[in-house]
N, C-alpha and C positions, 0 to 999 in steps of 0.2 A: 492292375488286378488287387495289388496290396491295398490301395486307397479304398477300393470297392468293399473289400472285406472289412477295412476299419470302420467305414461307415455303418455297414450292416451290423458289426459288433456293437457300436454305439447306440444303433436303434434298438437292438435286442436288450441292451442293458437298461435302456429307458422304458421300453414298451412290453419287453418279453413277459413281464409278470402281469401286464394288463391292469395295473393299478392306477385309479384315479389319484392324481397328486395335485394338491393345492399350493399356491405361492405361500412363502412364509407369512406374508401380511394377513392372509386369510387364515387366521388361527384363533385358538381360543382367547377370549377377551377382546377381540377386534372391535374397533369403532367403524362403523360404515357411515357415509354421508346421508344425513336426512333430506327430505324434501327436494331431492334431484334424482333424475334417473342415474343409476349405477350399473357397473359391470362386475359380475363375478366370473372369474375366469381360472383356468387351470389346464391340466394335461391328462390325457389318457392314452390308450392304444389308438391307432388310426381307425377311424369310423366307429369307435365305440360310443354307444348311447349312454348319455349321462342324464341322470334324474336329480333335481334339487327339490328339497322341502323346506318351506319356511312359513311359519305361522299358520299352518294347515293348508297352505296352497303348494301346488307342485309345478314345477317348471322343468322342461326337458330340452335337450339339444343333442347334436351329435358332433364328436370330434372330427376335425378334418384330417387329411392325409398325413399331416405333420404331428398329429395327436393333440393339436390346440383346440380348445373349446371356450365359449364364454356364454354367459346367460345375462340378459338385460333384465334389470328390475325396475319396475315403476317407482316413483317417488314414495318414500316410506316416512312416516311420522317419527318423531323422536321417541325413543322408548327402549325397553328391553329389560331384562336380558332374554335372549331368544337362543335357539339351537338351530342350526342349519345343517341339514343331512344331505349327503351326495351319495347316490347309488349308481354303480356301473358293474364292472365285474368284481368290484369290492365295493366296501361302505366306509364312508369317512363322515365324521360328525365334527362340527365346530361349535363349542359350547360358549356361553356368556357372551353373546353377540349383542352389542348396543348400536342404536342409530342415534347419531348426533351430528356434531360438526368436526370435521377432520382438517387439521392445519398440518402442513409440511414445514418444518423448521430446518434450516441448513445454513452452513457457513464454516467458520473455523472455531478455535478453541473457546471463545467466549460463548458460543452457542452449545458447545460441548459442555462447559463447566457445570458439574452436577451439584445437587443440593448438598452432597457430603463436603464439597469444597467450601461451602459457606455456612456450615451448620453452626459455627460459633456466632454468626451474625444473625441467624434465624433460628434460635434453639426450639422456640415454641412451634414453628412451622414444622420442624423435623419431628419433634416428639409428639405432636398432636395431629399430625396429617391424617385426614379421613375423608378422602374425596375418591371413592371407589369408582365413581363414574368418570374421572379423569383418568385416562389410559395413556401410557407412554410406550412407544416402540423405538427403541434405540438401535441404530445399525452400526455394527462393528466396522473399523476401517477396512476398506476394500478398494482395490484399484484395478483398472483393465484398460490397457492402451490399443487393444484389438478391435473392440467394437462393444455396443450395448449388449448387457446381459439380461437374461430372462427372469431370474430370480435371485433371492438372497440366500446365501448358505446358512445364515444364523439370524436369530432375533426372535423376540417374543413380546407380547403385550404385558405391561405391569401397571397396576393401579397406583394412584398417588396416595398411598396409605403409609403409615409408619413402617420403616424398614425398607419397603420398595421405593419409597420417595427419593432414598439417598442417591440413586443412580439416575435420577430424572434431571434433565437439563434445568438449571435454576431459572433462567429467563423464561423458558417455555412453561414451567411450572406456574409462575406468577402470572404469566399471560392467560394461561388456561383457567386459573384460579378466578381472575376478575371476570372472564366470560361466563364461567359456570355460576358464580355467585349472582350474575345479573340474570341469566336466562334459565338456569337449572335444567339444562340439556346435557347429555354426555358430550365431552371434549376428547378427541383422540389426537395425540401429537406423534408425527413421525419425525424423530430427529435423525437426520443424516448430515452429519458434520465431522470434521477432521481438523485437528489443530494445525496451525502453520501452513495451511494451503492456499493458493492464489485462486482467483475467481475463474481463471482459464480452465482449471481442473473440473469445474462443475458445469461447463457448457458443452452441449452435444457437437458432434461434427457438423450437423446442419446449421447449428447456430454460428459457425465460423465463416459463413459464406462471404462475408465482407472483410475477411481477415487472411489474405493469402498467405502471410508468413506462418501463422498458426496452422493453416491447412497443410502447408509443406511440412511442418513439424510432425503433425499427425500421421500423415503418409509415411515419413521416415521412420517413426515409432513402431509402426506395424511391421517393419522389417525386423524379424527376430534376430538377424545376424548384426544388426545395429544395436537393438534395444537389450540384448542379452549381456552386453558388457556392463551394464548398469544393474540388471536384475538378477544376474546369476551369482550366487554367493560363492566365494572362493572355498575350496575344500578346507575344512577345519584342521588344525594341527593338534596333535596330542602333546605337543610341547608347550608347557605352561610358561607364560611370560615371566621373565625375572622380575622380582620385586626389587625395586631400588629405593623405596621410601624408607628413609632412616628410622622413622617412627615404627616401622613393622619389622625391620631386619636385625635389631639389637637382641640382646639376651633378654631385655625386658621391653615389651610394647609400651608406647607412650601413653596409652590409655589405662595402663594397669596401675593399681592402687601402689604397688611396691616400687614404681619407677620413681626416681628422685630427679627432678628436672633440673638441667644445667644448661645455661646459654639461652634462656627464653628471654623475650623482650615484651615490653608492655604494649597493650593493644586496646582500643576503645570499641566496644560493641554497642550499637550498630555502627558500621562503617566499611568502606572498601579498602583493601590493603594497599591499592595504588595511591590512595590518599594518606596512607600512614606509614610511608617510607619504603614500601616494597615495589619498586618501580619496574614495570614491564615484566612482571613475574607470571609466568604460566607454570602451574605445577601443583604440588601438595603442601598446604600449610595446616599445622595442628594448632588448636586453641585450647586453653585449659583455664579453669577457675575453681578454687576451692571456697566454700561458703558453708556457714552456719545456718541451719534451718529451725524453724519453730518446733516445739516438741510435738504439735498437732499433726506434722507431716511425717513424723517418724514412722517408717514401716508401712505406711498407707500407699495405696495406688494414687499416682498423681499425673498431672499433664504437664508436659515441658513444651513451651512455645518458644521456637528459635526463629521467628520471623519468616523471612525468605533468604535463602542463601544461594550465592552464585559460585559455583554452579551445582556440584554434586556434594553430598555430605554423609557422614557416618557419626552417630551420636552415642557416647557412653557416659553412663552414670555409675561411679563407684566400680568401674572395670566392666560393667555390663553393658553389652550393645543393646540400645533400646529402639534402634531404627535407622533407616537410611533412606535417601531419596536420591535418584540419579541425574536430575535435571533442575533448572533453577526455578520454574514457575510455581509448583505446589507450595502452599504454606507449610512450614515445619511444625507439625503438631504430633508430638510423640507421647506415648503412655509409658510412664515408669512403673513396672510391676510391683506389686505388693512386696514388701520386705527388702527392696533395694535401698531405699533412703534409711539413713542411720542417724542416730543422735551424734552431735559434734559436727566435725568437718565432713562435707560431702564433696566429691570430686565430680565435675562435669567436663568432658573432653569431646571437642568436635574436630572431626578430619574433614578439611575441605579440599576438594579438587577442582581446579578451573583450567581450561585449555585456551581461552582467549578473553580478551577484554578485561574489565575490572571485577576481580573476584572478592568475595566476602559477603557482609551481612548487610541486607537492604535496610536503609534507614526507614523510620516511621512505620514500623511493624511492631508486632507484640513479642517481647522477649520476657517470659516469665516462668516460674514454676508454680503451680497452683494445686491445691487440694482442700477440701472441707472448708471452702470460702475463704482461704487464706492464700495470699500471693506473695511470692518472693521475686522482686525485680532482678532480671539478669542483665539489664543494661549497665555499662560502666566498665571498670578496668578488668581486662583479662590479661593472659600472656600467650604469646605465639612463638611458634618455631617452624622453620621451613623443613619439610621432610624430603621433598624432592623437587628439583627444577626440570621442567620439560625443555629439551632442546627444539629450537625452531625446526619445523618440518620441511624437509626438502627431499623430494623423491618423485613420486609418481606425477605423470603429466596432468596439467590442469584439467579437472572435470571428468577425468578417466577413472575407471574401475567401479566395483560394486558400491552402490548407494542405496540403502533401504529406502530413502525417501523419494528417490528419483521418480519412480512411476507415479505416485500419488500427486506429484506436482506437475505433471504433464498435462497438456490440453486434452480434454474429454475423459481423463482417467477416472475421475470420481463420478462424473455423470454416468458413464458406462456400467460401473460397478454399483453405485449407491442411488442413483436416481432412475435411470432407465427401468429398473425392475419394479418401480412405483407407479409408472405412468399410466397403468390401467385403473388406478385407484382414483376414485372421484374425491377432490379435496375442496374444502371451503375457501381455502387461500394458502398464501405462502408466506413465510417468515425467512428473513436473510440478515445474518450478522456476521460480516466478513469485511475484509479490506486492509487489515494490518499488514498482510503478506504483499499487498500490492503497492505500498507507499513508495517503493523504489521507482515506479513508473505511474505516478498519480494521475496524470492527464489521460493516460489510455483508459483509465477506469471509466471515464465519461462515455466511452464507447462499449466497453465490455458490460457494464451493469445493464443498460438498456438491451443489449443483445441477449444476455441471460434471460431477462424478463420475457422478452419475446420468444425465445427458445422454449422455455418452460410452458409458457401458456399454450403454445402450439403442441407441445408433447403431451401435455395433460388434457388436450382438447377443451381448454377453457380460456377462450381468447380475451376474456375481460377479467381473469382471476384477480382478486385482491392481492397486491404484492406489497409487503411492508418490510422496510429494512431499517437497521440501526445505523445511525451515522457514528463515526469514530469518536470515542470519548477523548477527553482531555488526558494527556499523558506525557511524561518526561519533564525536563527542566522547564521553568518559567523563564521566558525572556522578557526584559524590561524596556527593550528598544524594538521598534517594528523590524521584522525579519522575514525572510522567506522560510517557507515550511512546506515539506511534503505532505505532512499530515493534513495541513490546511488544504492544500491542492486537492487531496483526495476526498476531503469533506466537500469541497467545492464540486467535484465530480459527482458525488452522491447527490448533493443540493440540485445540480442541473437535471438529474434524472427524474425529478418530480414533474418534468414535462411530459413523462409518459403517463397516459390515462390510467386512473384507479389504482394509483400508488400512494404511499404515505411513508414518512420518514420520522424515527424517533430520534429527536435530538438529545444527546446526552453529554454535552460538554462541561456539565455541571456535576456528573455522576462518577467521573474517573478518579484515578489515583495517580499522582506524579511518578510513583515509583513502582506501578504494578500495571502490565499491560493486560491483566485480568482483574479488573476492579470488582470488589465484593458487592457492590449495591445492584443486584440483579433483579430485585423487586421493583426498583424505579424504572428499569429498562423494560421489563415485562409490562408493567402498567402503561408506560407510554405506548408500546406496541399495541396493547389492548385498545387504547383510545382509537388508533388508527383503524382497527378492526371494527370497532363500534360504528364508526363513521362509514367506512367503505364496505363492509361485508353485511352489516346489519341495518344500515340506513338511519342510525341515530342522528337526531339534530344536535350535535355537541361541537364544542371547540376541541379538535383533537391534535392540534399543532400548536408551537409557539409561532412567533411572528416569522413570516417568510418574505424576504426582500422581492419586491415586484418591479419598481422602476425609480429611477432618480432624474432629477433635473437640476441644472446649475442656474442659480439665481444670483448673480453678482459674485461675491466672495464666498458664498456658501452653496453647499449641496444639499438639496431636500430629497430625503428617502421616502419611498412609499412602500407599504407592506401589505400582504395578504395575512390571513389568520390573526388579525389583531385581537379577536375575541371581544371582551368588554373594554379594551383599551390596552395601550402600551404603558409600561412601568418600568422604572429601576427596581429590581427585586430586592435590593438592600437599602433603598432610600438614599444612596449615594449618587453623585453625578455619574452619567453613562461612562462607561469604561470600555477600553480596547477598540475604539474607533480610530482608523487611520485615514489620513487624506494626503493626496498628492497632485501635482500639476501634471502637465503632459509628459514630464519626464519619469513619471512613476516612481519618484523617490518619496517614500512614504514617511510622514511624521505623525505623531500623536495629535489628535484632533479634540476640539471641544464639540460635544454632541448634546443637544437637547431635544426633549420630546415636545412636540407642538401638535397637540391633537392626536391624529393617528399617524404623524409623520415625524421623522428625526431630522433635525437640521444639523449639519456638520460644517465647522470652520476651523481655520487656524490662522493666525497672524504671519505664520511662516509661509503660507501658501495663498497669495492674494488672488490668484486665478487658478482655482481648483478645477480638476477634471475626473479624479478617481477617487473612490472611497473603498475601503474594505473594513470588515468587523471580525473580530475573534480569529485573527489570522495568525495562528501560531500552533505549534505541536500541543502546548498546554495554554490555553487562553484564560488562565485563571483571572477572575475579577470581571469576566465579561457578564454584564448585568441587565441587558435588554430582555425583558420578558413581557408576556401579556398578563392581564389580571388574573387569568386562570392558573397562573404559575408555571407557564411552559416557556422554555428558554427559546430565543431567537436563534435561528441557524446561522453559523458563520457564513459570510458571503463577500462577494466584491461585486462592484456595479459595472465590471467590464470582464471580458473573456479574451485573452490574448489569442487564443485559437481562432475565435470568430473574427476578431479585428484583423488577423492576418489573411483572412479571406477577402478583405477589402482592398481595393487599390490604395497604395500608400497608407495602409491602416486607417482609412477613413479621411485622410488629409487630401488637400489639393495637389501636393506635390511632396517629393521626397529629396532630401539633400544629404550626400555622404561627404564627410570631410576625410580626405585621406592624406597621409604624410609619408614620403618615400625616404628610403635610406638610412633610417636609424640615426638621426642627428642629435647632438647634444641639445640644440635648440628646441627640438620636439619635447624632451623632458623638462628643460628649463623655462621655456616660454609657453609652449602650446598647452601642456597637460594642466598646469595651474589655472589657466584661463578656462579651459573646458570644464574642469571640476567646479569652479567657482559658479559657472552657469548651468551645471548639471547636464552638459552635453557630452556626447560620446564620439570619439573618433576612431579611425582605422589607421594603424601604423604598419606599413610594409618594410619588413625587416630582412636584411641580409645578414646572417648570424656571423659572418666573418668580419663585419665591419668593426673598427676599432671602437667606435662609440657604443656599439652593442655589447662587445666583449668586456669593455671596461666597467660597464653599469648594469650588469645583469640583474641585481637586486632592484633597481630602479625600474626596468622594463617589466620586471614580475609584478612589481607593486601597482603599475598603472592598470593591469588587468583586474585587480581587486575592485576598481572603481568602474568597471564595465567596458573599458577600452579594448579594442580587438587588435591582437598581434597577428599579422597575416604574412603570408609567405612572399618573399622578393628573391628567392634562390640563396644559396650559400655565399657565392662569390659575385653576385651582380654581374653576370656575363652579358654582353652585347655583341651584335654583329660589328666587326671591325670596318671602319670607313675613314676616309681622309678627314671628314668632319668630326670624328671621334677619335682624336690622337690618344685619349686616355685609356682606350680599350687595350688591355694587356694581351699579349699573344696566347697566354695559357688560358684565357677566359673570353676568346673570340668565339662566338656561337657559329660563325661560319665553319669552324673547324670541329664543332660538336657533333656527336651523333644524337639521334633521338633518345636512345637508351641513356646516354650520359646526363642528357637534360632532364629526363624523367627521373633518374635516380637521385641527382642533386635536389631536385624539388621534393622529392619524398623524404629524404634525409633531413632536409630543412624543417618539414613538417614534423618529424620526430625530435628535432632538437627543441622546436617551438613547444611541443607537447610537454617535454620535460620541464619547461619553465612555467607554462600556465595550466597544464593538465587537460587541455582541450584536444579533442580529436578531429573536430570539424574545423576546417580552415579555408580561407580564400587566397587567391594567388594575383599578383600584378605582373604582366609582361614587363621584363627589364628593357628600357628604352622603347618600349611598344613593339618589340620583335617577337613575331609569331612562328618563326621558322628556324631551323638549324641546317647547317650543311647545305646551304643553298635554298631549296624550296621545300624542305622536310617539316611539315607541321607536327608538333609534338603534344598538343594539348589533349587529343583523344586518349593518349595512354594515361591521363591523370583525372579523367572525369569522376572516376570511382573514389579519388583521394581529395577531391576539391569540391566545394560548393559552388564557387563561382570564380571568374577571373576578370580582372579589370584591365582594360586596354587604354591606349591614348589616341583618342580622336575627339575633337571638339564638337560633340553632337548631344542632344538631349532626346530622350525617347519616352513614349507612354509605356504604361505597364505591360501591355500586350506585345510591345514592339522590342522590349529588352532581350538581348541575347545573353544568357547568364555567363557564358565563356567568352564574351566580347563586350563587356560593359564599358561603354565610352566615357571619357572623363576630360576635363579642362585642365591643361597644365597651366598653372598660374605663375606668371612672372611680372612683377612691377605693377600689378592691377591695383587700382584704388579700391577703396571700400565701397564706393558708390557704384563702380563698374561691376563689382562682384554681386552687389545687392540687386542691380538691374537683371543680372543672370537668374537670381533667385525669382525676382518677379516674373520673368519670362517662363520659368518653369511652372509657377503657379497659374499663369494664364493658359498654359498648354497642358496642365495635368501631367507634367513629365517628371522624369529622374534627372538630377543634376548632380554630377560628381566632380568635386574639386580635387585637384591633384597638387599639393604642396610639397616643396622641397624645403628650402630655407625659409624660416619664418623669424625675420630680425637678423639675419645672417647665416653664415656657415655653408652656404651654397651660392653658385652664381645664379641659379634660378630661384629668386628670392621674392617674398612680399614682405612689406613693412609691418612692424608690430601694430601700429594704429589701424592700418587697413584691415588686417587680420581681426582685430578686436571689434572693428565696426561691424564686419559680416557676422561674427559670432553673435553679437549683442541683437543684431537684427533678427537672426534666427531664432533666438530665445524669445524675443518680444512677439514673434509671429508663430509660435509653436502651436497655434490652434489651427493653422492651415498649412503649415509646413512641418513634415516629419523628418527630423534630423536624427540619423541612427548609423550605426557601424554598417559596413557593407554586407557583412554576413547576415545581419537581420534584415536588411533590404532584399536581399537575394532570396531569403527564404520566403518572404512576402511574395516577390515576383513569382517564385516556383509554385507556391500555394495557390495563387490566383489563376496563373496560366493552367495549372492542373485542373482546377475547378471549371474554368471556362471551357477547357478542351473537353472535359467529361460531358458537360452540358451541352 
């Protein structure tokens, strides 16, 4: 009964006054989509008749039992302004309505970044903006994990004119400006963006049909007893926190003019304090500088630029606080009020608070005091003193407790609150600038972005809507050797999404800043997005993209690359040799390559790689110097000519056979004889380690070091127990598996996993049955208790299997004793003929074990594998096991 009364009360609150209510979007200044059927919608009391008037025509409908109503409008030509009037039991008017093109812009902070943030870069645009027919509707941050919402609680349409333009997203302004200047039709931008958010937040629940883990999270979050621990703010305390900063607790504050500095040290601004002698310091650091100023600055209002500061700051001039910012990203641009600056010495004090990472002043930014066209450089020698040191946080359980950002980062949370209320709106297309928050899992983005596109097209009932996104910019330090990069991986995921029809990508690896995740060149971004719109949404016959990798072919010692979007031809944009191309053989050990433009192709070679297989371009967080463009001046997208995810769906990654080199018992000869040979040939091995063994305990750093080169440390239990037999006199009674319980065996293997993780940092592990024994305590199998902790397990039975026959927890291997090189090579040839997996099990290699293979025979085998790497995939067992699992899962699904 209580619930019935509650529902009745809510219905009365909504409908009791019988008022027509319009969504926030349908408000004064709205831009509606031209030349397409559109829906005007809203709410009224149940069964209430609603009449709408527009341009002298009347339209009518009746609200349904829930109070929902909508009116369909035939396509309208661009124009306005008009007034739309709605009549029911009350009357509502929407004024200054335009028909034009409506674009939805979404993503994270780079889509949020307003013109106010870039006003120094674009002063004329800010001062002279006069585009009343470009309208912006910015949606404040909202989140909801319960389900889709019907309306927005706030928001209004603002024109792109002086004053109002300051809060318009900079990317969307320059995008809209280009379209408006070409077509002179109204442009409406709906900006639904939140800084620091992952793509998962922006997808609807329906969009996660292929993502079972996310669906489980969504359902869990709907349980208020679970979600409230993160969303319920703890009661505030009236007790003020104790101030411990020495700069604020003394008789004179450190920013006051009367304070006499003692014990201050020199510091160069810009720079991070970790790099200037303050190691591992989280806390409060004060900086001060006295300077003489020109007479022209005395007493006048001035601008103080302090670049960017990590993390929070307060700035004082001559004892007067002129401003503060609480987080690292905004540029520090403060106004010094009239009358503060004086003749003679002036004191600037900056209090910086940082709780993690490198605190201080970001290099390559603007540090100056300026007024009346005169600038005083603030870079150089300052003084610093530590005011407070924060103790390392130890306390609440990890991930527990209130977190104001928890909800907005959950799957569906931002879609529900900030996109679902828009889906009745007809849009021309969609813009997307996001990805920085997903660089921790960059490969998954290749699934999430197509899912989001499909989801939004379905929700907006526009199955072929133009969808344009911005690829991640260049950012962070420049690497001068080929390296792996999560940012490059995410760009590649964005690149792969171009396979989705009617999409385009703005490549901006030349528009970023190494020291700022929010680069200021938003005009270049907006213009490149506009090129995609001109092509996809407006049908213009233009070159809208830089070169896009299409295919490659190996021709002897070179790889020839073919591209789409070459435009008028490929060029080096700086006239220098092509830069940032990498090449590798089958081992995927990349080196810098020589690259030359030949017609509309690029030929890539290296003397270091006589038999090339793989190429990648601009593969780095910050690929500074990448210079492949088309003649239209658009940069080529970063790419690689392979995709390990796709390779892993092929048997043996597309080779005729797979070979695994395994080495048991952690012997000294493995480190001294085997690893150097493997490394010289760029081959990788799997080393099954019993951590109690003397050779392992005595050479921990050497074992750790081999993992840096890609070798696998795998689990061979702690003590190497075996079932005691007369033929095994070396089995100690304490480690006789015949006396073990299943629990003891499982525990020892799990503990060994933990010990190995402490060494190499890896959680995934394979296992090898000691002595090939599967059971303990007679006939008790133990592996079932470990399948969640292990990827695979190697057995000892001399058999080869095709990929569909492999049992991941019983992978057969050949124990090698005194075999010749030719004999082992014959085994490899047999594996090639039968498309099978061959696992070699070595103990001694050149001695140290009774089960031994000679150094020459072992070397002969490895050199053969290297020479035949185009048909034989030689890899660690964990990599082969993942290939088997992926392939078997795919074929089982099919």
